[in-house]
C-alpha positions, 0 to 999 in steps of 0.5 A: 967145702960147700959151694953154697952161697951164704945168705947175707943179713939183708936177703929175704928167704923166699923158700926152698929148692924143689929139687934139693931143699936148699934155702933160696933167698932174694939174692938168688932171683933171676926174674921177677914177674906178676901173674894175671891176678897180680900175684908176684912170682920169681924164678931163681937159681938154686945156689946148691944144684944150680937149677932154675926154679920157682922156690917152694 
């Protein structure tokens, strides 16, 4: 049985986990911030391996 969260229809796909290649969605966001040049970035928790990552 998989422990991976299912991505609901309102969630936006952000990328994949750099460790296990699981899809990361907006529901997995822990922290949102902007870089010095105004670009938005996020830290997320991978729903599969539970690592805190920047989605790729």
